[in-house]
FIROTI-966879 format. One line per 8 residues: number of its first residue (from 1); their letters; for each residue y, x, z of N, C-alpha, C. Coordinates in steps of 0.1 Angstrom, whole numbers, m for minus. Each point is the difference from the previous one (the first is absolute). Layout:
// residues N
NUM	A	Y/X/Z/Y/X/Z/Y/X/Z | ...
//
This chain:
// residues 84
1	MSKPAKTE	354/13/110/m11/m6/7/m4/10/10 | m1/m3/12/m3/7/12/m15/7/m1 | m3/9/9/m13/6/m2/m10/m10/6 | 2/m7/11/m10/m10/4/m3/m12/m11 | 11/m3/m6/m1/m10/m11/m9/6/m11 | 3/11/m4/m7/7/m10/m16/0/3 | m2/5/12/m14/2/6/m6/m13/0 | 7/m10/3/m6/m16/1/m4/m4/m13
9	SLLSALEG	10/4/m11/m1/m5/m12/m11/6/m7 | m3/14/3/m11/8/m4/m14/m5/5 | 1/m2/12/m12/m6/8/m5/m14/m6 | 10/m8/m4/m3/m13/m4/m7/1/m15 | 8/9/m8/m5/3/m13/m15/5/m1 | m3/9/10/m12/5/1/m11/m10/4 | 3/m8/9/m7/m11/5/m4/m10/m11 | 9/m2/m9/m2/m8/m11/m8/6/m10
17	ILIEQEQQ	1/12/0/m10/8/m12/m14/m1/7 | m2/3/13/m13/0/6/m6/m15/m2 | 8/m10/1/m4/m13/0/m5/m3/m15 | 8/6/m10/m2/m1/m13/m14/6/m5 | m2/12/6/m13/7/m2/m12/m6/5 | 2/m6/12/m13/m9/5/m2/m12/m8 | 10/m6/m4/m1/m12/m8/m7/5/m15 | 4/11/m5/m6/5/m12/m14/2/2
25	RDLLLRLI	m3/8/11/m15/3/4/m8/m14/0 | 5/m9/8/m7/m13/0/m3/m5/m13 | 12/m1/m7/m3/m6/m15/m9/9/m7 | 0/12/m2/m9/9/m5/m15/m3/4 | m1/m1/13/m15/m3/4/m5/m13/m5 | 9/m10/2/m4/m13/m6/m2/0/m14 | 8/8/m9/m4/0/m14/m12/8/m3 | m2/11/7/m13/6/m1/m11/m9/2
33	RQTAPGYG	0/m8/11/m12/m9/4/m2/m11/m11 | 13/m3/m5/m2/m11/m12/m3/5/m15 | 5/11/m1/m3/5/m14/m9/10/m3 | m5/7/9/m10/10/m2/m11/m3/8 | m11/m4/m6/m12/m4/10/m6/10/7 | 0/12/m5/m6/13/5/8/3/12 | 13/m2/0/9/3/12/m3/m8/11 | m3/m13/m4/m2/m10/11/m12/3/10
41	QLTSEVRE	m8/9/m6/m13/4/8/3/12/9 | 13/5/0/4/10/10/2/m5/13 | m2/7/10/3/m4/14/16/m1/2 | 5/m7/8/13/m2/2/7/16/4 | m10/6/8/6/14/3/2/8/m12 | m9/0/m11/0/9/m12/13/m6/m8 | 0/m14/m1/11/m6/m8/14/5/6 | 1/0/13/13/3/7/3/14/m2
49	ALARAARE	m11/10/0/2/14/m1/4/3/m15 | m6/m7/m9/5/0/m15/14/m4/m1 | 5/m10/6/12/m5/m1/10/8/6 | m2/7/10/7/11/8/0/13/m9 | m11/6/m6/0/10/m8/9/m3/m13 | 0/m12/m5/6/m4/m13/16/1/3 | 3/m5/13/14/0/3/5/13/3 | m8/8/6/4/15/4/1/8/m12
57	TMQPADSL	m9/m1/m10/0/8/m12/9/m5/m10 | 5/m13/3/8/m7/m10/m6/m2/m14 | m14/m4/2/m8/m3/m12/m3/m15/2 | m2/m8/m11/m6/m11/1/m15/1/3 | m6/m11/8/m13/3/5/m10/0/m9 | 1/m7/m12/m10/1/m10/1/14/m7 | 10/7/m1/0/14/m4/m5/10/10 | 1/m4/12/m6/10/11/m15/m2/m1
65	VEAIVCEW	m4/m13/1/m15/m2/m2/m6/6/m11 | 6/0/m13/m4/4/m13/m1/15/4 | 10/7/5/0/14/2/m12/5/10 | m2/m8/11/m10/4/9/m14/m3/m8 | m2/m10/m7/m14/m2/m7/m2/12/m11 | 11/3/m7/m1/10/m11/m5/12/7 | 8/5/11/m5/12/7/m14/0/3 | m3/m10/6/m14/m1/5/m10/0/m11
73	LRDRGYLP	3/m7/m12/m8/1/m11/m1/14/m7 | 13/7/0/2/14/m5/m10/10/8 | 1/m2/14/m7/10/8/m15/m2/0 | m4/m11/m5/m17/m3/m2/m4/2/m14 | 9/4/m9/m2/3/m13/m2/m14/m9 | 6/m12/4/0/m11/m8/11/m2/m11 | 11/8/4/11/3/m9/2/14/m3 | 5/2/m13/1/12/m1/14/6/6
81	KGAS	0/13/5/10/6/9/16/m4/m5 | 1/m1/m14/15/m4/m4/2/m15/m4 | m10/m7/4/3/m16/m2/8/m5/11 | 7/m11/m3/6/m8/10/m7/m8/8
//
């Protein structure tokens, strides 16, 4: 395969990955709104930031939310320092 063909093939694959990530983000946001009433109260800006953070850290959004909440609760003394 020639270099231009390889480059075109790689670009096509990357485009497919990007589309798939966008579809997964949209599905995640829909699922969050449908299954987690508390998440439904988040602004679209916060939901999108949560989805972006989850994607960038490669964590499920619910795990990321739990980690954020636990950190907040620990910082304020509602959870012991070693609790998850």
